[in-house]
C-alpha positions in Angstrom: 0.1 0.1 -0.1 1.2 3.4 -0.8 1.8 5.8 2.1 1.3 9.6 1.6 4.0 11.9 2.9 4.4 15.7 2.9 8.1 16.2 1.6 10.1 19.1 2.7 10.1 21.7 0.0 10.4 25.5 1.1 11.4 27.1 -2.3 9.3 25.6 -5.1 7.5 28.8 -6.0 10.7 30.7 -6.4 13.2 28.1 -7.7 12.8 26.3 -11.2 13.0 22.6 -10.9 12.8 19.6 -13.2 11.9 17.1 -10.3 13.4 15.8 -7.1 15.6 13.2 -6.0 13.9 11.2 -3.1 15.7 8.8 -0.7 14.5 7.4 2.5 15.3 4.7 5.2 13.8 3.6 8.6 15.6 5.7 11.0 17.4 2.7 12.7 18.9 1.7 9.4 22.1 3.0 7.6 20.9 2.0 4.2 19.0 4.7 2.0 16.4 3.8 -0.6 16.4 6.0 -3.6 13.2 6.2 -5.5 13.5 5.5 -9.2 13.7 8.6 -11.5 13.1 12.1 -11.0 9.9 12.6 -8.7 7.5 15.1 -9.7 5.2 16.7 -7.1 2.0 18.6 -7.2 1.4 21.5 -4.7 -1.8 21.4 -2.3 -2.9 24.6 -1.3 -3.3 24.6 2.6 -4.2 28.2 2.9 -4.7 30.8 0.2 -3.9 34.1 2.3 -1.0 33.8 2.9 -0.3 31.3 0.3 0.9 28.1 2.0 1.6 25.0 -0.1 2.3 21.5 0.7 3.9 18.8 -1.5 2.7 15.3 -1.5 4.5 12.1 -2.4 3.3 8.5 -2.3 5.8 5.9 -1.4 5.0 2.1 -1.6 6.2 -0.7 0.9 6.7 1.4 4.1 6.2 -0.4 7.3 3.5 0.5 9.7 4.2 2.6 12.9 7.8 3.2 11.9 10.2 6.2 12.1 11.7 7.1 8.6 14.4 9.5 7.5 13.7 11.1 4.1 16.1 13.3 1.9 15.0 15.4 -0.8 17.1 17.2 -3.6 15.9 19.5 -6.1 17.2 18.9 -9.6 17.4 22.5 -10.9 16.4 23.7 -14.4 20.2 24.7 -15.0 21.3 21.3 -14.3 22.6 21.8 -10.7 21.2 20.3 -7.6 20.2 21.9 -4.5 21.4 20.8 -1.1 19.7 17.9 0.2 16.8 18.7 2.9 16.5 16.1 5.4 13.5 15.3 7.5 11.6 12.7 9.5 8.4 11.1 9.6 6.3 8.4 11.2 3.9 6.0 9.4 0.5 5.3 10.6 -0.8 1.9 11.7 
């Protein structure tokens, strides 16, 4: 079953991107899993004034009630990459 999570993107509205490199791992693990290909995300409007957006991503195969680390790197339109943004999330049961 795919799990929805909100990925940590804060500059999408001001920076051009071709997509995102997303990797994750259980917090207790040392081994990262990188999703295949560039991930595309669609902003969801949380509030319109002031504009607050969230970016949803679905990942398959996550375990229930588990703390995960996630890393997100923006692949910029000019071919460079942003610094990786790290975050944690816990899956539901």
